[in-house]
Backbone of each chain as ProteinMPNN parsed JSONL, in Angstrom:
{"seq_chain_A": "MLFEIGRVCLKIAGRDAGKKCIVIDNPGTNTVLIDGETRRRKCNVKHLEPLDKVVSISKNAPPAQVLKAGEELGFKGLVEQKNKKEEKPTAPKKQKAKKQAPAKGAKQQAKPAVSPKKAKEEKAEEEDESAE", "coords_chain_A": {"N_chain_A": [[16.258, 20.676, 35.787], [16.044, 17.311, 36.987], [15.052, 15.068, 37.5], [12.211, 15.636, 37.169], [8.015, 16.732, 37.759], [6.259, 14.028, 36.426], [8.564, 12.634, 34.786], [9.431, 9.971, 33.916], [10.77, 6.582, 35.107], [12.852, 3.948, 36.309], [13.408, 1.783, 38.178], [15.903, 0.853, 40.444], [16.922, -1.054, 42.176], [16.194, -2.201, 45.303], [13.381, -4.505, 46.593], [11.693, -3.896, 43.859], [12.667, -3.833, 42.06], [13.483, -3.101, 38.809], [11.013, -2.398, 37.897], [8.764, 0.307, 36.098], [8.121, 3.41, 36.779], [6.526, 6.708, 37.94], [7.207, 9.906, 38.304], [5.649, 11.501, 40.817], [6.314, 13.709, 42.59], [8.789, 16.273, 43.91], [9.632, 16.293, 47.23], [11.681, 16.627, 48.545], [15.253, 17.317, 48.577], [16.829, 14.742, 48.309], [14.795, 12.622, 48.131], [11.838, 11.401, 46.206], [8.672, 11.3, 45.029], [6.946, 8.496, 44.085], [5.213, 6.895, 41.737], [3.458, 4.085, 40.185], [3.758, 0.939, 38.15], [5.269, 0.185, 40.537], [4.857, -0.051, 44.005], [2.922, 3.29, 45.634], [4.723, 5.209, 46.907], [7.607, 6.936, 48.696], [10.788, 7.397, 47.423], [14.755, 7.172, 46.832], [16.555, 9.22, 45.637], [19.252, 8.094, 44.221], [18.121, 5.428, 43.941], [17.291, 5.158, 41.285], [16.899, 4.812, 37.93], [16.561, 7.356, 35.456], [14.452, 8.108, 32.553], [14.04, 8.829, 29.033], [11.579, 9.802, 28.94], [8.722, 12.014, 29.504], [5.572, 12.369, 31.096], [2.992, 14.268, 30.71], [1.447, 15.273, 33.759], [-0.098, 16.005, 36.91], [0.468, 17.09, 39.997], [0.863, 15.212, 42.452], [-1.249, 13.216, 41.91], [-3.964, 11.121, 41.502], [-4.001, 7.726, 42.09], [-5.723, 6.47, 40.216], [-5.549, 8.405, 37.515], [-2.923, 8.198, 37.051], [-2.641, 4.854, 36.59], [-3.678, 5.619, 33.795], [-1.953, 7.546, 32.347], [0.106, 5.2, 32.91], [-0.233, 3.085, 31.508], [-0.764, 4.13, 28.358], [1.647, 4.312, 27.945], [2.587, 1.585, 28.272], [2.989, 0.088, 30.921], [3.254, -2.823, 32.519], [1.271, -4.97, 34.286], [-0.22, -3.129, 35.872], [-1.946, -2.394, 39.235], [-5.319, -1.623, 40.198], [-5.084, 0.689, 42.481], [-7.208, 0.599, 45.434], [-8.441, 3.188, 47.62], [-7.573, 2.204, 50.627], [-9.168, 2.253, 53.058], [-11.349, 2.487, 52.528], [-11.511, -0.015, 51.753], [-11.702, -2.007, 53.8], [-14.15, -3.418, 55.753], [-15.202, -2.421, 58.846], [-15.355, -4.034, 61.643], [-18.578, -4.724, 63.765], [-18.062, -3.229, 66.666], [-18.533, -4.252, 70.147], [-19.803, -3.456, 72.579], [-19.002, -2.93, 75.84], [-20.783, -2.926, 79.077], [-19.963, -0.083, 81.296], [-18.732, -0.571, 84.415], [-19.135, 2.07, 85.812], [-17.446, 4.034, 88.104], [-18.208, 4.286, 91.747], [-18.92, 7.419, 94.223], [-17.082, 9.067, 96.173], [-18.424, 9.699, 98.969], [-20.1, 7.408, 98.781], [-18.9, 5.361, 98.288], [-17.984, 4.531, 101.863], [-20.649, 4.456, 102.791], [-21.003, 2.332, 100.844], [-19.983, 0.028, 102.42], [-20.281, -2.867, 104.293], [-21.951, -3.284, 107.495], [-21.757, -4.782, 109.535], [-19.216, -7.077, 108.938], [-18.737, -9.834, 107.222], [-17.371, -12.415, 108.731], [-17.942, -11.605, 111.313], [-20.498, -12.011, 111.402], [-20.998, -14.458, 110.745], [-19.625, -15.311, 113.398], [-21.789, -14.66, 115.217], [-23.427, -15.909, 114.836], [-22.943, -18.608, 115.68], [-22.549, -17.952, 118.0], [-25.062, -17.743, 118.482], [-26.416, -19.823, 117.702], [-25.158, -21.322, 119.596], [-25.808, -20.753, 122.251], [-28.258, -21.286, 121.908], [-28.447, -24.092, 121.746], [-27.885, -25.038, 124.175]], "CA_chain_A": [[15.364, 19.427, 36.493], [15.962, 15.83, 36.099], [13.616, 14.515, 38.581], [10.736, 16.639, 37.749], [7.102, 15.65, 37.854], [6.091, 13.125, 35.536], [9.3, 11.595, 34.508], [9.132, 8.143, 33.754], [11.758, 6.086, 35.907], [13.45, 3.143, 36.466], [13.314, 1.203, 39.882], [17.404, 0.103, 40.47], [17.197, -1.264, 43.503], [14.928, -2.81, 46.302], [11.986, -5.631, 46.028], [10.553, -3.708, 43.013], [13.467, -3.308, 41.291], [13.148, -3.487, 36.881], [9.986, -1.465, 37.433], [8.657, 1.717, 35.854], [7.311, 4.217, 37.775], [6.5, 7.992, 37.16], [7.673, 11.168, 39.533], [4.478, 12.784, 41.404], [6.139, 14.323, 43.548], [9.413, 16.412, 44.259], [9.774, 17.829, 47.982], [13.504, 17.114, 49.466], [16.672, 16.961, 47.524], [17.213, 13.539, 48.117], [13.458, 11.301, 47.935], [10.794, 11.49, 45.541], [6.857, 10.334, 45.116], [6.923, 7.493, 42.976], [4.027, 5.671, 41.601], [3.218, 3.015, 38.765], [3.924, -0.333, 38.398], [5.53, -0.16, 41.854], [3.423, 1.128, 45.023], [2.984, 4.136, 45.423], [5.888, 5.483, 47.801], [8.953, 8.021, 48.406], [12.068, 6.759, 46.991], [15.747, 7.743, 47.19], [16.956, 9.185, 44.026], [19.901, 7.237, 43.654], [17.9, 3.829, 43.085], [16.134, 5.688, 40.236], [17.501, 5.608, 36.599], [15.633, 8.22, 34.631], [14.402, 7.556, 31.232], [13.747, 9.833, 28.111], [10.068, 9.657, 28.42], [8.448, 12.855, 30.435], [4.733, 12.873, 31.043], [1.967, 15.617, 31.557], [0.622, 14.484, 34.961], [-0.224, 16.549, 37.792], [1.351, 16.86, 41.201], [-0.032, 14.478, 43.656], [-1.919, 12.768, 40.79], [-4.688, 9.766, 42.138], [-4.04, 6.332, 41.171], [-6.75, 6.493, 38.894], [-5.011, 8.815, 36.56], [-1.718, 6.879, 37.28], [-2.799, 4.315, 35.696], [-4.128, 6.4, 32.811], [-0.557, 7.773, 32.018], [0.913, 3.948, 32.892], [-1.324, 2.648, 30.438], [-0.634, 4.603, 27.578], [3.31, 4.098, 27.688], [2.811, -0.049, 28.408], [3.45, -0.197, 31.774], [2.506, -4.064, 32.638], [1.072, -5.655, 35.658], [-0.686, -2.389, 37.025], [-3.364, -2.718, 40.062], [-5.556, -0.881, 40.54], [-4.899, 0.988, 44.07], [-8.081, 1.593, 45.553], [-8.484, 3.546, 49.211], [-7.675, 0.8, 51.661], [-9.564, 2.927, 54.092], [-12.942, 1.733, 51.865], [-12.323, -1.422, 50.916], [-11.744, -3.281, 55.101], [-14.824, -2.838, 56.655], [-14.918, -2.804, 60.029], [-16.644, -5.558, 62.333], [-19.274, -4.028, 64.668], [-17.39, -3.296, 68.106], [-18.916, -4.768, 70.843], [-20.118, -3.164, 73.593], [-19.447, -3.481, 77.069], [-21.306, -2.47, 80.244], [-18.739, 0.016, 81.396], [-19.214, 0.043, 85.65], [-19.183, 3.614, 86.732], [-16.646, 4.007, 89.734], [-18.809, 5.421, 92.928], [-18.081, 8.314, 94.423], [-16.146, 8.811, 97.333], [-19.547, 9.255, 99.659], [-20.854, 6.274, 98.53], [-17.824, 4.324, 99.201], [-17.868, 4.426, 102.967], [-21.608, 3.253, 102.264], [-21.245, 0.819, 100.37], [-19.339, -1.317, 103.1], [-21.343, -3.427, 105.467], [-22.157, -2.391, 108.771], [-20.989, -5.987, 109.563], [-18.315, -7.716, 108.134], [-19.32, -11.162, 107.412], [-16.928, -12.908, 109.652], [-18.197, -11.34, 112.314], [-21.663, -12.045, 111.165], [-20.671, -15.776, 111.334], [-19.536, -15.835, 114.515], [-22.318, -14.046, 115.702], [-24.473, -16.666, 114.327], [-22.779, -19.208, 116.032], [-22.703, -18.458, 119.235], [-26.697, -17.598, 119.195], [-26.713, -21.458, 117.902], [-24.383, -22.089, 120.903], [-26.539, -20.422, 123.23], [-29.868, -22.26, 122.155], [-28.479, -25.291, 121.716], [-27.766, -24.96, 125.885]], "C_chain_A": [[15.364, 18.01, 36.21], [14.905, 14.889, 36.331], [12.1, 14.927, 38.042], [9.22, 15.886, 37.735], [6.835, 14.883, 36.53], [7.406, 12.66, 34.299], [9.475, 10.69, 34.728], [10.655, 7.976, 33.922], [11.915, 4.586, 35.812], [13.896, 2.608, 37.909], [14.881, 0.465, 39.594], [17.138, -1.221, 41.356], [15.965, -1.724, 44.253], [14.381, -4.081, 45.82], [11.68, -5.201, 44.763], [11.763, -3.469, 42.098], [13.611, -3.838, 39.836], [12.077, -3.082, 36.896], [9.984, -0.444, 37.274], [7.964, 2.13, 36.516], [7.486, 5.557, 37.404], [6.788, 8.927, 38.361], [6.216, 12.334, 39.659], [5.168, 13.91, 42.042], [7.871, 14.845, 43.872], [9.709, 17.079, 45.541], [11.352, 18.111, 48.239], [14.538, 17.18, 48.464], [17.189, 15.516, 47.346], [15.867, 12.506, 47.831], [12.638, 11.982, 47.059], [9.4, 10.92, 45.907], [6.928, 9.652, 44.135], [5.7, 7.03, 43.01], [3.96, 4.926, 39.979], [3.357, 1.419, 38.573], [5.017, -0.783, 39.576], [4.999, 0.578, 43.006], [3.983, 2.51, 45.194], [4.032, 4.742, 46.64], [6.886, 6.576, 47.799], [10.097, 6.53, 48.343], [13.469, 7.671, 46.814], [16.0, 7.738, 45.556], [17.621, 8.699, 43.169], [19.271, 5.37, 43.443], [17.059, 4.038, 42.503], [17.085, 5.42, 38.92], [16.415, 6.36, 35.852], [15.76, 7.566, 33.312], [13.707, 8.543, 30.543], [12.428, 10.492, 28.343], [9.885, 10.689, 30.031], [6.823, 13.169, 30.016], [4.25, 13.894, 31.278], [1.328, 14.696, 32.756], [0.893, 15.637, 36.119], [0.418, 16.313, 39.232], [0.048, 15.882, 42.265], [-0.997, 13.955, 42.833], [-2.588, 11.834, 41.655], [-4.402, 9.377, 41.645], [-4.471, 5.706, 39.761], [-5.754, 6.704, 37.249], [-3.29, 8.457, 36.409], [-1.734, 5.677, 35.843], [-3.176, 4.439, 34.627], [-2.314, 6.136, 32.112], [0.157, 6.447, 31.559], [0.289, 3.677, 31.677], [-0.703, 2.46, 29.032], [1.0, 4.137, 27.339], [3.772, 2.615, 28.081], [3.592, -0.341, 29.485], [2.781, -1.748, 32.017], [2.074, -4.493, 34.262], [0.469, -4.026, 36.356], [-1.795, -2.829, 37.838], [-3.978, -1.678, 40.279], [-5.624, -0.341, 42.3], [-6.399, 1.289, 44.718], [-7.748, 2.17, 46.932], [-8.757, 2.253, 50.087], [-8.418, 1.412, 52.648], [-11.287, 2.14, 53.486], [-13.557, 0.555, 51.726], [-12.464, -2.402, 52.595], [-13.543, -2.653, 55.645], [-14.529, -3.608, 58.046], [-15.61, -3.439, 60.92], [-17.205, -4.634, 63.496], [-18.585, -4.605, 66.479], [-18.786, -3.566, 69.456], [-18.823, -3.844, 72.238], [-20.658, -3.122, 75.021], [-19.924, -2.426, 78.129], [-20.258, -1.995, 81.017], [-19.279, 0.126, 83.752], [-18.58, 1.622, 86.151], [-18.184, 3.657, 88.274], [-17.64, 5.244, 90.574], [-17.817, 6.336, 93.482], [-17.704, 8.374, 95.795], [-17.25, 8.633, 98.988], [-19.977, 7.942, 100.405], [-19.969, 5.051, 99.047], [-18.085, 3.975, 101.005], [-19.138, 3.516, 103.075], [-21.911, 2.603, 102.123], [-20.705, -0.64, 101.662], [-20.037, -1.985, 104.217], [-21.158, -3.217, 106.445], [-21.255, -3.345, 109.838], [-20.248, -6.736, 108.893], [-19.101, -9.285, 107.919], [-18.507, -12.266, 107.851], [-17.456, -12.71, 110.957], [-19.575, -11.866, 112.523], [-21.918, -13.605, 111.373], [-20.878, -15.901, 112.689], [-20.656, -15.279, 115.206], [-23.679, -15.312, 115.467], [-24.403, -17.911, 114.981], [-22.948, -19.512, 117.625], [-24.248, -18.369, 119.668], [-27.011, -19.425, 119.12], [-26.428, -22.01, 119.303], [-25.383, -22.364, 122.417], [-27.898, -21.165, 123.225], [-29.93, -23.424, 121.765], [-28.469, -26.132, 123.335], [-28.994, -24.736, 126.54]], "O_chain_A": [[14.728, 17.549, 35.262], [14.174, 14.203, 35.616], [11.046, 14.515, 38.528], [9.153, 14.657, 37.705], [7.369, 15.355, 35.526], [7.14, 12.407, 33.123], [9.737, 10.37, 35.887], [11.551, 8.627, 33.384], [11.039, 3.982, 35.194], [14.75, 3.174, 38.591], [15.037, -0.348, 38.683], [17.239, -2.354, 40.884], [14.834, -1.6, 43.783], [14.808, -4.664, 44.824], [11.253, -6.174, 44.141], [11.511, -2.629, 41.234], [13.861, -5.035, 39.7], [11.609, -3.228, 35.767], [10.801, 0.251, 37.878], [7.068, 1.443, 37.006], [8.415, 5.825, 36.641], [6.497, 8.477, 39.469], [5.872, 13.349, 39.052], [4.637, 15.02, 42.04], [8.541, 13.846, 44.136], [10.034, 18.263, 45.46], [12.024, 19.141, 48.199], [14.162, 16.982, 47.308], [17.87, 15.167, 46.381], [16.155, 11.49, 47.199], [12.681, 13.212, 47.104], [9.123, 10.229, 46.887], [6.987, 10.275, 43.075], [5.095, 6.761, 44.049], [4.413, 5.349, 38.915], [2.582, 0.85, 39.342], [5.546, -1.894, 39.57], [4.725, 1.774, 42.918], [5.145, 2.855, 44.981], [3.528, 4.247, 47.648], [6.972, 7.179, 46.729], [10.19, 5.407, 48.839], [13.307, 8.881, 46.657], [15.822, 6.911, 44.662], [17.369, 8.599, 41.968], [19.87, 4.415, 42.947], [15.981, 3.484, 42.719], [18.185, 5.966, 39.013], [15.333, 5.791, 35.705], [16.647, 6.808, 32.92], [12.836, 9.178, 31.137], [12.218, 11.643, 27.96], [10.418, 10.494, 31.123], [6.537, 13.883, 29.055], [4.849, 14.657, 32.036], [0.816, 13.588, 32.597], [2.017, 16.13, 36.221], [0.872, 15.193, 39.467], [-1.14, 15.996, 42.566], [-2.041, 14.478, 43.225], [-1.949, 11.573, 42.675], [-4.194, 9.839, 40.523], [-4.033, 5.01, 38.845], [-5.41, 5.917, 36.367], [-2.714, 8.616, 35.333], [-1.19, 5.632, 34.74], [-3.166, 3.363, 34.029], [-1.724, 5.158, 31.655], [0.668, 6.291, 30.45], [0.587, 4.45, 30.766], [-0.28, 1.422, 28.524], [1.275, 3.545, 26.296], [4.961, 2.325, 28.217], [4.683, -0.895, 29.347], [1.616, -1.817, 31.623], [2.756, -4.196, 35.243], [0.845, -3.844, 37.514], [-2.621, -3.586, 37.326], [-3.328, -0.675, 40.575], [-6.181, -1.004, 43.175], [-6.793, 2.421, 44.436], [-6.762, 1.674, 47.478], [-9.76, 1.548, 50.202], [-8.15, 0.688, 53.606], [-12.061, 1.424, 54.119], [-14.689, 0.08, 51.635], [-13.218, -3.375, 52.627], [-13.834, -1.469, 55.817], [-13.997, -4.678, 58.339], [-16.818, -3.232, 60.806], [-16.452, -3.883, 64.116], [-18.602, -5.651, 67.127], [-19.852, -2.949, 69.438], [-17.755, -3.631, 72.812], [-21.807, -3.192, 75.457], [-19.545, -1.256, 78.093], [-19.506, -2.821, 81.533], [-20.12, 0.923, 84.166], [-17.584, 1.907, 86.817], [-18.549, 3.206, 89.36], [-17.819, 6.436, 90.321], [-16.588, 6.318, 93.424], [-18.18, 7.516, 96.539], [-17.031, 7.81, 99.877], [-20.136, 7.531, 101.555], [-20.202, 4.152, 99.856], [-18.463, 2.818, 101.184], [-19.085, 2.312, 103.323], [-22.802, 1.966, 102.684], [-21.014, -1.831, 101.674], [-20.318, -1.239, 105.156], [-20.004, -2.843, 106.654], [-20.41, -2.968, 110.649], [-20.874, -7.194, 107.938], [-20.048, -9.627, 108.628], [-18.893, -13.319, 107.343], [-17.424, -13.659, 111.741], [-19.915, -12.174, 113.665], [-22.868, -14.01, 112.044], [-21.876, -16.39, 113.217], [-20.37, -15.531, 116.376], [-24.743, -15.311, 116.087], [-25.458, -18.542, 115.058], [-23.252, -20.514, 118.272], [-24.694, -18.738, 120.755], [-27.549, -20.132, 119.971], [-27.088, -22.803, 119.975], [-25.618, -23.301, 123.18], [-28.513, -21.557, 124.217], [-30.977, -23.983, 121.44], [-28.84, -27.268, 123.628], [-29.034, -24.66, 127.768]]}, "seq_chain_B": "MVAGRHKSRTLKRVHKRMPGGSTKLTFQKRKPKSAKCSKCGIELKGIPRLNTAKAKNTAKSKKTVARAYGGVLCANCLRMKLKAQARA", "coords_chain_B": {"N_chain_B": [[40.213, -49.46, 65.103], [39.512, -47.539, 62.446], [36.246, -47.602, 60.44], [35.612, -48.434, 57.256], [33.818, -47.167, 55.513], [34.496, -44.571, 56.46], [36.578, -43.673, 56.281], [36.639, -41.576, 53.864], [37.291, -38.33, 52.614], [35.209, -36.474, 52.381], [33.792, -36.669, 54.308], [33.616, -35.1, 57.852], [36.02, -34.932, 60.405], [35.041, -34.686, 63.855], [36.052, -34.365, 67.124], [34.539, -35.121, 69.712], [33.03, -34.422, 73.261], [32.109, -37.062, 75.797], [29.905, -37.925, 77.826], [30.853, -39.111, 79.98], [33.335, -38.466, 80.193], [35.231, -38.983, 78.338], [37.051, -38.751, 75.008], [35.783, -38.881, 71.947], [35.955, -39.765, 68.463], [34.203, -38.264, 65.994], [32.32, -38.972, 63.107], [30.589, -36.561, 61.077], [28.862, -34.635, 58.158], [29.825, -32.946, 55.596], [28.894, -29.064, 55.473], [27.497, -27.451, 52.049], [28.716, -25.823, 49.947], [28.727, -21.58, 50.03], [26.708, -19.34, 48.285], [26.907, -17.911, 45.64], [27.467, -14.751, 43.535], [26.663, -14.704, 40.29], [28.041, -13.124, 38.449], [30.275, -11.413, 39.845], [31.238, -12.763, 41.904], [31.289, -12.258, 44.52], [30.406, -13.641, 47.948], [27.146, -14.505, 48.113], [24.3, -12.69, 49.662], [21.645, -13.683, 52.622], [20.709, -16.001, 51.93], [20.841, -19.542, 52.606], [23.274, -21.746, 53.972], [22.474, -25.179, 52.911], [21.867, -28.554, 52.967], [20.375, -30.888, 50.379], [17.992, -31.908, 51.761], [17.728, -30.895, 53.874], [17.122, -28.575, 52.27], [14.978, -29.114, 51.588], [12.899, -28.971, 53.386], [12.666, -26.591, 53.902], [11.244, -23.156, 53.532], [10.399, -21.498, 50.702], [10.372, -19.169, 50.717], [12.503, -18.585, 52.631], [15.179, -19.031, 51.608], [15.34, -18.031, 49.517], [16.606, -13.903, 48.031], [14.267, -11.15, 48.131], [14.164, -10.413, 45.39], [14.6, -8.879, 42.235], [16.583, -11.208, 39.793], [17.29, -12.669, 42.788], [18.704, -14.945, 44.068], [20.784, -15.185, 42.466], [22.454, -13.093, 41.519], [24.453, -9.957, 42.547], [23.658, -7.36, 45.018], [24.902, -4.632, 43.918], [25.876, -5.452, 41.031], [23.271, -5.97, 39.685], [22.092, -3.357, 39.536], [24.19, -2.441, 37.965], [23.244, -4.022, 35.324], [20.614, -3.134, 35.224], [21.089, -0.556, 34.626], [22.673, -0.646, 32.613], [20.763, -1.602, 30.841], [18.738, 0.127, 30.695], [19.927, 2.446, 29.051], [20.013, 1.692, 27.262]], "CA_chain_B": [[40.112, -48.86, 63.59], [38.669, -46.453, 61.592], [35.999, -48.008, 59.588], [36.515, -48.191, 55.771], [33.377, -45.798, 54.98], [34.512, -43.38, 57.007], [37.942, -43.0, 55.797], [36.744, -41.122, 53.122], [37.262, -36.74, 52.822], [34.109, -35.929, 52.072], [32.86, -36.398, 55.649], [34.143, -34.031, 58.504], [36.367, -35.168, 61.82], [34.66, -33.762, 64.816], [36.333, -35.045, 68.618], [33.185, -34.932, 70.717], [33.261, -34.814, 74.53], [31.206, -38.105, 76.123], [29.631, -37.243, 79.071], [31.616, -40.22, 81.29], [34.758, -38.033, 80.245], [36.085, -39.002, 77.134], [36.713, -37.997, 73.445], [35.097, -39.748, 71.193], [36.38, -39.496, 67.179], [33.084, -38.522, 65.525], [31.994, -38.565, 61.563], [29.313, -36.004, 60.096], [28.37, -34.939, 56.815], [29.778, -31.264, 55.743], [27.732, -28.616, 54.351], [27.475, -26.993, 50.865], [29.547, -23.966, 49.945], [27.755, -20.491, 50.19], [25.779, -18.867, 46.853], [28.445, -16.629, 45.031], [27.52, -13.69, 42.321], [26.932, -15.017, 38.68], [29.344, -12.044, 37.691], [31.52, -10.667, 40.387], [32.29, -13.489, 42.259], [30.831, -12.492, 45.855], [29.247, -13.965, 48.346], [25.478, -13.837, 48.173], [23.488, -12.438, 51.512], [20.529, -14.174, 52.766], [20.878, -17.437, 50.886], [21.686, -20.065, 53.864], [23.839, -23.205, 53.054], [21.411, -25.656, 53.03], [21.919, -29.694, 52.043], [19.24, -30.691, 49.596], [17.518, -32.696, 52.276], [17.233, -29.343, 54.784], [16.363, -27.492, 51.946], [13.672, -29.39, 51.021], [11.789, -28.705, 53.972], [12.469, -24.938, 53.936], [10.004, -22.325, 52.756], [10.778, -20.902, 49.76], [11.057, -17.34, 50.881], [13.462, -18.744, 53.36], [16.294, -19.455, 50.733], [16.448, -16.492, 48.631], [16.215, -12.805, 48.241], [12.923, -11.263, 47.457], [15.025, -9.164, 44.788], [14.52, -9.289, 40.996], [17.714, -11.81, 40.315], [17.317, -12.803, 43.577], [19.906, -15.786, 44.358], [21.866, -15.315, 41.639], [23.235, -11.825, 41.564], [24.073, -9.178, 44.06], [22.708, -5.48, 44.093], [26.111, -3.713, 42.135], [25.888, -6.095, 39.654], [21.584, -6.088, 39.106], [21.897, -2.33, 39.395], [24.849, -2.299, 36.704], [22.906, -4.384, 34.626], [19.563, -2.411, 34.895], [21.459, 0.878, 34.321], [23.038, -0.628, 30.837], [19.694, -1.871, 29.988], [17.52, 1.485, 30.488], [20.595, 3.279, 28.824], [21.134, 0.851, 25.268]], "C_chain_B": [[39.014, -48.487, 62.891], [37.954, -47.379, 60.477], [35.748, -47.715, 57.95], [35.551, -47.314, 55.651], [33.69, -44.73, 55.655], [35.858, -42.848, 56.559], [37.807, -41.499, 54.369], [36.934, -39.321, 53.693], [36.282, -36.258, 52.931], [33.12, -35.265, 53.693], [34.002, -35.734, 56.645], [34.543, -34.745, 59.804], [36.565, -34.092, 62.627], [35.199, -34.574, 65.862], [34.953, -34.198, 69.217], [33.862, -35.275, 72.616], [32.385, -35.696, 74.945], [30.899, -37.488, 77.828], [30.337, -38.135, 80.181], [33.065, -39.525, 81.593], [36.013, -38.204, 79.636], [35.764, -38.864, 76.497], [36.717, -39.145, 72.828], [35.532, -39.115, 69.561], [34.766, -39.352, 65.916], [32.958, -37.798, 63.801], [31.014, -37.909, 61.129], [29.57, -35.305, 58.727], [28.918, -32.877, 56.514], [28.757, -29.94, 54.406], [27.501, -28.545, 53.057], [28.141, -25.646, 50.952], [28.163, -22.748, 49.971], [27.439, -20.011, 48.357], [26.858, -17.896, 46.754], [27.918, -15.982, 43.813], [28.06, -14.705, 40.99], [28.07, -14.314, 38.474], [30.384, -11.878, 38.324], [31.993, -11.94, 41.251], [32.208, -13.936, 43.973], [30.142, -13.471, 46.652], [27.821, -13.86, 48.772], [24.906, -13.332, 49.792], [21.928, -12.857, 51.642], [19.737, -15.064, 52.327], [21.506, -18.357, 52.357], [22.15, -21.539, 53.038], [23.406, -24.818, 53.751], [21.605, -27.364, 52.701], [20.888, -29.411, 51.391], [18.011, -31.718, 50.744], [17.068, -31.889, 53.172], [16.151, -29.076, 53.969], [14.861, -27.354, 51.474], [12.27, -29.058, 51.791], [11.662, -27.128, 54.37], [11.594, -24.77, 53.057], [11.183, -22.013, 51.882], [11.485, -19.373, 49.371], [12.538, -17.133, 51.854], [14.944, -18.833, 52.508], [16.719, -18.8, 49.734], [16.054, -15.012, 49.105], [14.739, -12.064, 47.778], [13.864, -10.032, 46.408], [14.557, -9.679, 43.411], [16.518, -10.153, 40.678], [18.14, -12.376, 41.579], [18.516, -13.528, 44.239], [20.949, -15.774, 43.526], [22.611, -13.867, 40.847], [23.35, -10.959, 42.125], [23.928, -8.139, 43.521], [23.581, -5.231, 43.696], [25.691, -4.367, 41.649], [24.365, -5.875, 38.901], [21.828, -4.481, 38.639], [22.709, -2.089, 38.176], [24.1, -2.56, 35.418], [21.249, -3.89, 34.448], [20.039, -1.045, 34.553], [21.652, 0.547, 32.849], [21.612, -0.736, 30.014], [18.535, -0.588, 29.638], [18.706, 2.297, 29.853], [21.156, 2.989, 27.205], [19.447, 1.755, 24.775]], "O_chain_B": [[37.896, -48.991, 62.781], [38.672, -47.929, 59.641], [35.734, -46.535, 57.601], [36.087, -46.206, 55.631], [33.001, -43.751, 55.368], [36.115, -41.645, 56.512], [38.698, -40.7, 54.082], [36.772, -39.008, 54.873], [36.291, -35.344, 53.756], [32.405, -34.323, 54.033], [35.185, -35.804, 56.313], [33.602, -35.221, 60.441], [37.354, -33.147, 62.607], [34.88, -35.749, 65.679], [34.582, -33.027, 69.126], [34.749, -36.025, 73.022], [31.319, -35.299, 74.473], [31.568, -36.839, 78.633], [30.3, -37.704, 81.334], [33.786, -39.71, 82.573], [37.171, -37.908, 79.931], [34.546, -38.721, 76.385], [37.396, -40.152, 73.027], [35.416, -37.894, 69.465], [34.42, -40.27, 65.173], [33.3, -36.692, 63.384], [30.213, -38.683, 60.605], [30.676, -35.524, 58.233], [28.463, -31.888, 57.09], [28.29, -29.963, 53.267], [27.226, -29.655, 52.601], [28.087, -24.729, 51.771], [26.961, -23.012, 49.939], [28.071, -20.485, 47.413], [27.487, -17.282, 47.616], [27.898, -16.764, 42.863], [29.147, -15.219, 40.727], [29.124, -14.93, 38.313], [31.468, -12.073, 37.775], [33.209, -12.128, 41.278], [32.59, -14.933, 44.584], [29.287, -14.161, 46.096], [27.445, -13.162, 49.714], [25.29, -13.795, 50.865], [21.084, -12.417, 50.861], [18.508, -15.081, 52.276], [22.437, -17.931, 53.04], [21.701, -22.145, 52.064], [23.871, -25.391, 54.737], [21.297, -27.356, 51.51], [20.32, -28.319, 51.43], [17.093, -32.224, 50.098], [15.873, -32.046, 53.423], [14.948, -29.132, 54.226], [14.052, -26.473, 51.183], [11.131, -28.919, 51.346], [10.745, -26.608, 55.005], [11.157, -25.51, 52.176], [12.39, -22.144, 52.083], [12.274, -18.802, 48.618], [13.326, -16.189, 51.91], [15.897, -18.581, 53.244], [17.806, -18.78, 49.158], [15.425, -14.767, 50.135], [14.138, -12.687, 46.903], [14.124, -8.901, 46.82], [14.132, -10.833, 43.355], [17.502, -9.704, 41.267], [19.341, -12.639, 41.647], [19.302, -12.863, 44.915], [22.004, -16.331, 43.829], [23.173, -13.833, 39.752], [22.25, -10.656, 42.587], [23.961, -7.78, 42.344], [23.492, -5.584, 42.521], [24.505, -4.04, 41.596], [24.298, -5.64, 37.695], [21.773, -4.264, 37.429], [22.107, -1.547, 37.249], [24.125, -1.739, 34.501], [20.666, -4.337, 33.46], [19.141, -0.325, 34.116], [21.066, 1.154, 31.953], [21.342, -0.197, 28.94], [17.779, -0.44, 28.679], [18.44, 3.421, 30.28], [21.968, 3.479, 26.42], [19.107, 1.826, 23.594]]}, "name": "protein", "num_of_chains": 2, "seq": "MLFEIGRVCLKIAGRDAGKKCIVIDNPGTNTVLIDGETRRRKCNVKHLEPLDKVVSISKNAPPAQVLKAGEELGFKGLVEQKNKKEEKPTAPKKQKAKKQAPAKGAKQQAKPAVSPKKAKEEKAEEEDESAEMVAGRHKSRTLKRVHKRMPGGSTKLTFQKRKPKSAKCSKCGIELKGIPRLNTAKAKNTAKSKKTVARAYGGVLCANCLRMKLKAQARA"}
């Protein structure tokens, strides 16, 4: 098995070409999970060039372990990858007053008995009568 | 008669149709050639052909590729180079 867990590789293609990485998991035939100087990600085996070294590391090792192993090997520019969920502070959500939908029975009652237009007409008639 | 300064072949001759219906000859600047791989010579992708004046006003990320040896080597040549480095 060439791309076994712990194999040190060089990434050949992509934005992070030329960076070293360690294989953490090999689920599929063509893809492999890597971590190291590159971001923690799935990678095609064709985009990796395996090197001689094999590191003893557990499957799906956390980033801290990979950091240690990488420092021993001489990886440059390693960044501690913190858990993204812990870092982001969530802003307090604004609670809007929910408008409760009235029940069917209540709808009929809510409608005014006399529409506003009719009320205005009635008022106008009354005024005319009083004026006369 | 064509003005003396327009006779240079560094200028491109373009026939333009005017709103009145007539055709006029105009002289325009030529664009620079596209970037080529320094090793194999094929055209590099992702790099626009810009004059220095226009290039000055565009962002750096729009003038290169985000990869090692971005505007210099093509992707295949880069792979061969890295493989040779790893196997040495």
